[in-house]
N, C-alpha and C positions, 0 to 999 in steps of 0.2 A: 773621888777618883775611882774609875772602874777597876775591878780586880786585876792584879798583875798577871794571873794565869790565863787571862783572856787572850794573850798574845799567842798561846798555843792553838787557839781556836780561830780567832780573828783579831785584827788590830784593835787595841784598846780604844783608839780614837773613834772607831765605829760606834761604840757604846756611849760616848759622851752625850749626844743628843737624847738618847733614851733616858739617861740619868737626869738630865736637865728637865725633861718632861714627865718624870715620875713613871717611866716605863722600864726601869731596871731595878731589880731586887737582888740584894746581895746577902748571903749568909756568912757570918763570920763568928769566930769564937776566940777570945783572948788575942784579938788583933790579927788573926790569921783568916784569910778569905777561904771559905770552904766550897762555895758554889754561887751560882747566879742564875737569874732568869731575865731575859731581855725580850721585850714585846713591842709591837707597833699597833696603832689603831687604824683600822680600815673601815670606814663608815661606822656601822653600829656594832662592831666587834673588836675585841682585843685578840690579836694574833700573836701567839708565842713563837718567836723566831728561834730561840735557843734556851734550853734548860740544861745546865751542866753542874754536876757535883764532883769534886775531886774523888777519884776512885777509892782512895783509902777512907773516905768519909761516907761512901754510899751505904745504903741499908740502915740508916739511922733516922730517917724521916725528914732529912734536910730538903730533899727535892719536893716532898709532899707539902712542907711548910712554905716553900717558895711558890709552889703552884697555888696553894690556898691564898697567899698574899696577893698574887696576880688576879685571881678570881674575885677576891673581895674588892680590889681596886677597880675592876671592870664593873662590878655592881655599883660601886660608889659613883662612877662616871655615868651611870645610867645606860650602859651598853647592853645589848641583847644576848650576846654570846661570847664565848672564848673559843678560838680555833687554834689548830696546830697541824703540822705534818710530822710524821714519824715512820719508823720501820714497823711493818706488821709483825714480822717473825722474830724480832729480838725481844726476849722476855721482859726486859726492863724498859721497853718502849711502849708499844701499843697496849699491852696488858696493864702496865702501870697506869696509863692514862684512863683506861677503861675502869680500873678500880676506883678512880677519882670521879667517875660519872660521865666521862667523855664517850661518845659513840662515833663509830666510823661514818663518815659522810659520803653518800653516794655521789658520783660525778655530776649527775643531773640536779642535785640539790645544793651544789656548791655556789657561793657567791663568786662573781667574776674574778676578784682578786685572789681568792683561795684556789680556784681552778688554775689560774696562771702560775701559782707557786707549784702546784702538783705537776703541771705540764713542764715547767722548767726543771724540776727534779728528775722527772722521767727522761728528759732530754740529756741530762747529765749521766744517764745510765743507772738510775736507781729505781728499778721496776717494783721493788717491794715497799715503796712508800705509800702511805695512805693519809687522808685528811681526817681529822677528828674534831667534833664539836661538842661543847658543853653549853646547852641553852641555859640562860639565866632568868 
């Protein structure tokens, strides 16, 4: 079952198909959910839709381990890259992903699906968003 705290972010029912298809990773300790990463597959890439770690458990490597698990799963599926969108200027967002090897993707280099995500986020009024890619 998806983590209970997902309801603060999105309905837990949203993540059921991700879990069934092996695209949801959950960190827990002693039966308590600490964080999760949910992704989708778009052609030859794994796209991270959301990575969240409960605030009181941040800074302990949980997010990095979730990210590593998703990257390893993408490699095991034979995918060519892992992508995501995030905020450029929030220190625990783009800099965190850059420290894991992701690089900002220029608009002209984005696959159509990724460009659509960025356009949608900009239309929502999030101008500080960027796309990042980790080539596998």
